[in-house]
Residue, then its C-alpha position, 0 to 999 in steps of 0.5 A: x500500500x502507498x499514499x498518493x494525493x492524500x489517499x491510500x492505494x493498493x498497488x496491483x501492478x507496477x510494471x516496467x516496459x515497453x509493453x502491453x497489458x493484455x488481460x485483467x481478471x478479478x474474482x470479485x469485480x463488483x467492488x466500487x473502489x476507485x481504480x487508477x492507471x498511472x503511465x510512464x511515471x505520471x503523478x496524476x492517474x490518466x484513468x480513474x474509474x470504479x473497479x467494477x466498471x472495468x468488467x461490466x461490458x457497457x460503461x467501459x472506461x476504455x471506450x469499448x465493450x471488451x469486458x464481461x462477467x462470467x459466473x462471478x468473475x470479471x474479464x477484460x481483454x483490452x490491449x493497453x500499451x505503455x512505453x515505459x511503465x504502467x502502475x495500476x492501483x485500487x483505493x483503500x475504502x477504510x475496510x480491508x480490501x479482499x481483492x482477488x485479481x490477475x493482470x496479464x501483460x507482455x513486455x517487449x524488448x528495450x528500445x521498442x517504440x510503443x505509444x502509451x495508451x491515451x484515453x483521449x485518443x481512443x476513438x481514433x484507434x478503437x477499431x485497431x484496439x478492438x481487432x487486437x482485443x478480439x484476437x487476444x480473446x480468441x487465442x485464449 
C-alpha cells in the first residue's frame, strides 16, 4: 500500500516496459473502489474509474465492450500499451480490501517504440484496438 494525493492505494501492478497489458481478471469485480492507471511515471492518474466498471461490458472506461462477467468473475481483454511503465492501483476504502485479481501483460525488448495508451485518443484507434482485443480473446 502507498499514499498518493492524500489517499491510500493498493498497488495491483507496477510494470516496467515497453509493453502491453493484455488481460485483467477479478474474482470479485463488483467492488466500487476507485481504480487508477498511472503511465510512464505520471503523478496524476490518466484513468480513474470504479473497479467494477472495468468488467461490466457497457460503461467501459476504455471506450469499448471488451469486458464481461462470467459466473462471478470479471474479464477484460483490452490491449493497453505503455512506453515505459504502467502502475495500476485500487483505493483503500476504510475496510480491508479482499481483492482477487490477475493482470496479464507482455513486455517487449528495450528500445521498441510503443505509444502509451491515451484515453482521449481512443476513438481514433478503437477499431485497431478492438481487432487486437478480439484476437487476444480468441487465442485464450
